[in-house]
C-alpha positions in Angstrom: 159.0 80.0 188.1 159.0 83.3 185.8 154.9 83.4 186.0 155.4 83.5 189.8 157.7 86.0 189.8 155.6 88.2 187.4 152.7 88.0 189.7 154.7 89.1 192.8 156.4 91.9 191.2 152.9 93.2 189.6 151.9 93.3 193.5 154.7 94.8 194.6 154.6 97.6 192.1 151.3 98.7 193.5 152.8 99.0 197.1 152.5 102.6 198.5 156.1 103.7 198.2 155.9 105.7 201.5 155.1 102.6 203.4 158.3 100.6 202.0 160.9 102.8 203.4 159.7 102.3 207.2 159.3 98.6 206.8 162.8 98.2 205.5 164.1 100.4 208.4 162.1 98.2 210.7 164.0 95.2 209.0 167.4 96.4 209.2 167.0 97.7 212.9 165.5 94.3 214.3 167.7 92.9 216.8 169.1 89.3 216.6 166.8 87.3 218.7 168.8 83.9 217.8 169.9 83.6 221.4 166.4 83.4 222.9 165.2 80.9 220.2 165.9 78.1 222.6 163.3 79.5 224.8 160.5 78.5 222.7 158.3 76.0 224.3 155.4 75.9 221.3 155.5 73.4 218.5 157.2 75.1 215.5 157.2 73.9 212.1 160.0 75.7 209.8 159.4 75.9 206.0 162.5 76.2 203.9 162.8 77.0 200.2 166.1 75.9 198.6 165.9 79.1 196.4 165.0 81.4 199.3 167.4 84.2 198.5 165.9 86.7 201.3 166.0 84.1 204.1 168.6 81.5 203.0 168.2 77.6 204.0 171.1 78.1 206.5 168.8 80.6 208.4 166.0 77.9 208.5 168.4 75.4 209.5 169.6 77.5 212.4 165.9 78.0 213.4 165.5 74.4 213.2 168.7 73.7 215.5 167.7 76.3 218.2 164.2 75.5 218.7 163.9 72.5 220.7 161.7 69.9 219.1 161.1 71.8 215.8 160.6 70.0 212.7 161.8 71.4 209.2 160.4 70.7 205.8 162.7 71.8 202.7 161.3 72.2 199.4 163.9 71.6 196.8 162.1 73.9 193.9 160.7 76.4 196.4 162.2 80.2 197.2 161.0 82.9 199.6 157.3 82.4 198.8 157.2 78.6 199.1 153.7 78.7 200.4 152.5 80.2 197.0 155.2 78.1 194.9 154.2 74.9 196.5 151.1 75.4 197.9 149.8 71.7 198.0 153.0 70.5 199.3 153.1 73.1 202.2 149.3 72.5 203.0 150.1 68.8 203.4 153.1 69.4 205.7 151.0 71.8 207.9 148.0 69.4 208.1 150.7 66.7 209.1 152.4 69.0 211.6 149.0 70.0 213.1 147.9 66.4 213.5 151.1 65.3 215.2 151.0 68.3 217.9 
């Protein structure tokens, strides 16, 4: 969705550049907690956008596979900002999930 891409780029352009470096450093240095996912004992809903280039769908599948009892919702037209790209569908999924939990 070109309109959404333009909106997000505009917002990101207003970020304070001094904050971006430390944020990226944290992302790079964070440990892999995949082995600990099985310890989660809370209802978990994984939302996955097919076109998410930052957090590929295979990573969402990995979360779902390792978190016992989790549910996954996939959005064929969604990317990394699926809650903005598909707000009605995401809200509906969250309501269903919360009602069942």
